[in-house]
C-alpha positions in Angstrom: -2.1 13.6 -11.1 -3.6 11.3 -8.6 -2.8 13.6 -5.8 -4.3 16.6 -7.5 -7.6 14.6 -8.2 -7.6 13.3 -4.6 -7.3 16.9 -3.3 -10.1 18.1 -5.5 -12.4 15.1 -4.5 -11.9 15.7 -0.7 -14.1 18.5 -1.0 -17.3 16.2 -1.9 -16.4 12.7 -0.4 -14.9 10.9 2.4 -11.2 10.0 2.1 -12.2 6.3 2.4 -14.4 6.6 -0.6 -12.0 8.3 -2.7 -9.2 5.7 -1.6 -11.6 2.7 -2.6 -12.9 4.1 -5.9 -9.8 5.7 -6.8 -7.7 2.6 -6.6 -10.7 0.6 -8.4 -11.1 2.7 -11.3 -7.3 3.7 -11.7 -5.7 2.0 -14.8 -2.6 1.2 -12.8 -4.3 -0.8 -10.2 -7.1 -2.3 -12.4 -4.1 -4.2 -14.4 -3.5 -6.1 -11.2 -7.1 -7.7 -11.4 -7.5 -7.1 -7.7 -10.2 -4.9 -6.3 -10.4 -3.1 -3.1 -13.5 -4.1 -1.3 -13.2 -2.4 2.2 -11.8 0.8 3.5 -12.3 1.8 7.1 -13.2 5.7 7.4 -10.1 6.2 9.2 -8.1 4.5 6.2 -6.4 2.4 9.0 -7.6 -0.9 7.5 -7.8 -1.8 3.8 -9.2 -5.1 2.4 -8.6 -6.4 -1.2 -9.9 -9.4 -3.1 -8.0 -11.2 -6.0 -10.3 -13.5 -8.2 -8.7 -15.9 -10.6 -9.4 -15.2 -14.1 -7.9 -15.5 -17.8 -5.9 -12.2 -17.1 -4.0 -13.6 -14.1 -3.5 -17.2 -14.5 -0.3 -18.8 -14.8 0.7 -22.0 -16.8 -0.4 -24.1 -13.9 -3.8 -22.5 -13.8 -3.6 -20.7 -10.6 -3.2 -17.0 -9.9 0.2 -15.6 -11.3 2.6 -14.5 -8.2 3.1 -11.4 -10.2 -0.6 -10.7 -10.0 -0.5 -11.3 -6.2 2.7 -8.9 -5.8 1.2 -6.2 -7.7 -2.2 -6.2 -6.1 -0.4 -5.6 -2.7 2.4 -3.3 -3.9 0.8 0.3 -3.7 -1.7 -0.3 -0.7 0.6 0.4 2.4 2.6 3.1 0.7 -0.6 5.3 -0.3 -2.6 4.2 2.8 0.3 5.6 5.0 0.6 8.8 2.9 -3.3 9.3 3.6 -3.2 8.7 7.4 0.0 10.9 7.8 -0.8 13.7 5.9 1.0 16.3 3.7 3.8 16.8 6.2 5.6 13.5 5.4 7.1 11.8 2.5 6.6 7.9 2.1 8.6 5.8 -0.4 8.6 2.0 -1.0 12.0 0.7 -0.4 11.8 -3.2 -0.7 9.4 -6.1 -0.6 9.9 -9.6 0.2 7.4 -12.2 -1.1 6.9 -15.7 0.0 4.4 -17.8 -1.8 3.3 -20.6 0.4 0.7 -22.5 -1.7 -1.0 -22.0 -5.2 -3.9 -19.7 -5.3 -6.6 -21.8 -6.9 -9.6 -19.7 -5.7 -10.6 -16.1 -4.5 -8.0 -14.6 -2.2 -8.0 -11.8 0.1 -5.6 -9.6 1.9 -5.9 -7.0 4.8 -3.7 -3.9 5.2 -3.9 -2.6 8.8 -2.3 0.1 11.1 -3.0 0.6 14.7 -3.5 4.1 16.3 -0.6 3.2 18.3 1.6 2.4 15.5 0.8 5.8 13.9 1.4 7.7 17.1 4.7 6.0 17.6 5.7 6.5 14.1 5.1 10.2 14.3 6.9 10.5 17.7 9.8 8.7 16.4 9.9 11.1 13.2 9.8 14.1 15.3 13.0 13.0 17.0 14.7 11.1 13.9 13.2 13.0 10.9 13.5 9.7 8.9 13.2 6.1 9.2 12.4 2.8 7.7 9.4 0.7 8.8 8.2 -2.8 8.0 4.7 -3.9 7.6 3.6 -7.7 6.7 0.5 -8.9 5.3 -0.8 -12.3 4.3 -3.0 -13.3 1.2 -5.2 -15.8 2.4 -8.2 -17.9 0.8 -11.8 -18.2 2.0 -10.5 -21.0 4.7 -7.8 -18.7 5.9 -5.1 -20.8 4.5 -2.1 -18.4 3.8 -1.3 -18.1 0.1 1.4 -15.6 0.1 3.2 -13.3 2.8 4.6 -10.1 1.7 6.9 -7.8 4.0 7.1 -4.4 2.9 9.8 -1.9 3.8 8.9 1.7 3.6 10.9 4.9 4.0 9.0 7.7 6.0 10.3 11.2 6.6 9.4 14.7 7.7 8.9 16.3 4.4 10.8 19.5 5.5 13.9 17.3 6.3 13.5 15.1 3.0 13.4 18.2 1.0 16.6 19.7 2.5 18.3 16.4 2.2 17.5 16.0 -1.5 18.6 19.7 -1.8 22.1 19.1 -0.3 22.4 16.0 -2.4 22.0 18.2 -5.6 24.9 20.3 -4.6 27.4 17.8 -3.1 26.8 15.6 -6.6 28.0 18.5 -8.8 
C-alpha cells in the first residue's frame, strides 16, 4: 500500500517531501513517538527527533529502549530502497542495540549514506547479485552524548536475481 501511494505522490511532490511526511503521517511510525525532522533532497541524509512523553517513558521515567529501537528500525531500509530504485530488493535482517545511558531529554538520530557507498554497493551488486551491508547510527542528546547505538544489517539484491532465487526455492522445497 505504501509503495502505491508513494508512486502516485511522486507525480506531485519531491521524494524527500514524500519520505518525510509519509513517515510522520504513517500510523506505524507515529506509534514510535519519533518524528522525521529533516530529509535531504537526494535522500542520502535523514534526521529524526524523539521527545520523552507519557507514551514512551519507562518505569524509571526515561525513554523506553523499545521506543528508541522502533524509531530507528525502518529508516535505513526504506531510505536505501528509495535511493537504489525499483531494480533492487532490500530487507532488514538484524539489529544490534547498545544502550549507553538513559534518555532523559530530547534525542536525535542521523541516518546517512554517501554517494561513494551507493556507487560501491551498486558495483558490488552487479558482480555478486546479493549481499549484506551494515550501517551504524547513534541516538544523541542535545549535548551530543551518545544515548544508544544501533547497528543494522540489511540484505540487498538485484531484483531479477532475487525473484529467480525465490522461484527456485519454491520448486526445491516441494
